[in-house]
N, C-alpha and C positions, 0 to 999 in steps of 0.2 A: 504493500498501501503506499502509495505516495506520501511524503512528509513535506509540508508548507515551512518546515523551521521557523526560524526569526522573522517575523515578519514588519515591514517599516511601511510606514505613510510619508508620502511625497508630495507636501502641498499642505497649505494652511488657511484655506476658504472655510466655508461653511458645510460642503459635502465633504470634505477632507476631515473634519470634525466627527462631522455623523460617521463615516465609515472608520474612524479611529474609535469612535465610543463602542459600535459592533465588535469590532476584532477585540481592543482590551478585555470585552468581558468574557471571553473564552481564553485567551493566550497569557494573560496577567502581565505582560511585559512586550513593548513596541520600542521601534526606532520610530523618530518623526524629523523629518528635515522640513524646516520651515525658514523661509529666507532672510527673514529680518530679525536680527539678536534683540533688538526693543521688544519684538513681540515674543521672542522666545521667554524674555525675562518676566515682563507682564504676567505672560502663562504662568509661571514657576511661582511666582508672585501671590496670583489670585487663585491659581487652582483650576481655572477655566480659560478657553480661548478670550482672549480681551478684545478682539473685534468679530466673532462670527459665534451665535448659538451660545451665547454668555450663558445659558441657564446650565449645561450640561457642566458637569462636575469631574474631575479626573484624578486619581490618587498619583499625583508628579513622581512618587519614587517610582513606579511602574512604568515611566517614559524616560527613553534617552533622546533628548532634543539635541538639533544640531543645523547651524545656517550652512555647513559643508556638506554637500549631497555626497563627495566622495567617502566621506567618513560613515554615512550612513549607507551607501552602496557596497562598501567593504565589508560591512558588519553583518548586512542581514541577507536572508535568501530569498523571501519573497518579496516584491517590491510593487506598492499599489501606489500607482500616479493619480492623483487626485490635484491636478492643477487645470485651470482654464486652459483652452487649448491653443489659443495665441500666444502663451508663454511657455510651453511647453519646450520647445525648441532653445529658449535662453538658459533656462535649467539645465539641459541636457548638453549645450555649449560645454558647461563647467566640468564634466565628466573626464576623468582621467581612468576611471577604472572600467573594465569591460563588463559588460553586462549579460553577452550571450548567453552565461550558464546559470542566470538567474531565472526566478518563476516571476514574469512581468505580467501583473495585472493591469488594466486600465479601468480606470472608473470616470473618464472623461467622456462627456456626451457631446463632443464635437469633433472638429476637423482639424490638422495642421494648416495653418494658411500659406501661403505659396507653393507648398509642396501638392497640398490638395489630396493627401493623403489620410484616411483614418488612422487614428494611433497605432493599433497592433500593424497594419501596414507601415508606417511609418518605423518603428522599432524593427521590423523584418528587414527592410531594404537598407535603411542607413545605419543601424546598431548589431545587424546580422543576427538577431534573434531567432531563433529556429520557431516555425508555428507551433510543434507543441509544447513550447514554452511560453506562449500568448496567449491571454485571457483577457477576458472583460466583463463588466459589472453591467446589467441593464435591468430595466422594469422601473415599472412607475415607482418613484423614491424620492419625493421632494424632503431635503436634509431638514428642515424644520419639524417633520410629521415624526421623521425616525429619530429624532432627539427628544420628541415628547412620546417615544415608545407607543406608536401608533400602529397596527398591524401593516406591514408591507410585503410585498412579493419580490423578491431578486430572482434574475438569471443568471447564472456563470456559463460564460459563452468559453470554450474552448476545445481544440482538436483534440487533446488527450483528456477524455472522458475520466480518468482515473484522477487525474490534477485538478478537474473542475470538482468532483465529489470531493476531493479531499479538502479541497476549501470552502464549499458549501457547509461541511462539518464544522469549520470554524465560525462561521458567520449564523448558521441558525439559531433561532432562540423563540421566546415565548411572541416577540413579535416580529421577527423576522423568518419566514416562510423562503426556502430555496428550492431551484430545480436547476439543472443541465442542458446544456445546449452546445452542439458544434456550430452552430452559425455563427460564427463571429463578426464575420462581415456584414453578415444581414443586421445582427444587432447593433453594431455602431452603425451603420449607415443610417437604419431607421432613428437611432437615436439623434442624428446630425439633422434629418428632416421632421420629426416633430418638433423642433425647435423653430424652425421655419414657418410650420403649420401654426404654432403656438402664438407666434406673430401675425401672423394673417388672421386670427381668431381675435387677437387682442385690438388689429387694427378696425375690424368689422364692429367690435364693442364701442371701440372709441368714435364710432361713427354712426352707432344707435341702431345699428344691426341687430335684430331679435334674436331669442332662442331658436324661432324655427328656421332660419337661415342659418343660425352656427350649426346646427343639425346637418343642415344641408353641406355645408362647409367640410365638417369633419369626414362625414361620407366621401365627399370625392376627393379630400386629402390621402385616407385610407386606399382607394383606388391608384391615387398617384403613386403613392409611397410603394406598394406591390410592383406596379409597373417598371418603377425605378430598381427596386430590389430584384426583381426576375432579368433586367438588362445586366446588371451588375454583377450578379451573385446568385446564378439559377440554380437553385436547390430544393427539396423538399423541406416547406415551412408552411405553418398555419399562421397567417398575418392577422387573426383573431386572438392570438395568445396575447399574454399581458405584457410580456417583454416588445412588443410591437404595438397592438392597438390600446393594450392599458397604458403603456408610457405617453402615447398620442393622447389620451383622452385627459389623463393627470394634467399636462402641458398645457393643453390647450383650453382646459376650463378652470383649473385653479389659481386662486388668487396667489399662493405661494410660487405660482410660475413670473421669473423674472421675464422672459420671452413674451408670454402674454400681458405683462406689464408695460414692457417696452413697446409694443404694436398698439396697446392701449392710448400711450401719450403719443405715439405717432398719429391715431387716427383723430386724436382731440387736437392735432395742429401742431404739435411740438415738431423741432426739426430734431434729424437723429441724433445730431451734437448736443443739445440741448437735453433731450431724452436721455442719453448717458452719462450726462453731468448729472442731471439731478437724481437718476438712479443708483448711483457711486458702484454700482455691482454691475459684472460684466453679463452682456445677454449672447449667449454662446451663438443663438438663430443669427445674430447680425453678419458674424462671420463666416457664418455656415452655409448662410443665402449664397454669398460670394463664390463661395469654394464649390457648391452644387451646380451653380449655374454652368463654372468653367468644366467641369465633370459631363456635364449634359450637354456641354457643345458636342462633344466628340460620340456619345450615345445617342442623341437626338430621342431622348424618350419624351411623350406629351406630357409637359408638366405645366399645366397654366398657374396654378396657386404658387409655385416657388418663381413663374417667370413676373408674376403679378407682384410677390413681396421684394423681388431684385428692383424693379422698376419703381417701386416707391423709396426703397431705401437707399439706391445706388444712382437710380436718372433721375431722380427727384421729379417722378413724375406724382400728379395730384393724387393721395390717395381716395377721394371720392371717385373721381374719374377712373382710376384703374380699378377698384372693386367693382364698380358698374358695368366695367366691361368683362370683367370674371363671373359675374351673377350671370351675366347674357350667357356663358359656355355651359352653365350648370343645367341639370336637368333633374 
């Protein structure tokens, strides 16, 4: 049976904090890379993350903090990456340690800008990590609800089912239910797309479209997602599974969704820049929209919702005009 060994978290945001809460309850010790030394000092002093999910308290004696990513990578066997996707490259550029033999788990629901690669593919192509050492965490899972120990269902994707199963046993609890899948690419791409569709949902909310239309929007988003997944990685999958449809629904409808909030602000008339400044948190879907648009230029999948969000965010088309055109394409 595969042993995940010593586990470390890479990242200091809200989802990283929630993942750390899940993991440490089973392992009793984790490594934790946080970029800023002042955040680490405040964390140690307060017993909680000073910037995110401040209600979640930790036993600091069980955590080996470091702002040096190399120290953490050298000392731990399983590395869970939970950084915003736009910053992943800058963190990894500091690496002097080989990660090929590490078990890499990405909990990043985004895509690497410029490279236009989902995170597992980035690790495989750039850092030569074999597919059997790559896994991802998917499913409907707002960090705020995990922090409150509200029942959540997570899917661990990995080509090596034994490794996926070993990790599910580490994170399973009374409030975390788990399952495994070998559809790593499908899970990662759907995680990117659901953020794009959540922005669309938010834009429509900001424009005062009602629940009836929101249901039609999400129905069309599911079909669009399936078309893209078939084109990019055609394998046997059930799009109704929680890791695909469930994650889309919670991101599209929940007030905890940064992407929906971001889209709502755009629909209400905020510029992209002003919405980003006011949120003070990253909406992954903003970056994901551009990356997916560029990827689809080669695949030519029919993706009217993606196109509409791209036109609003990057071409500065009036949201009212663009969404009206989108509604005319739905049936």
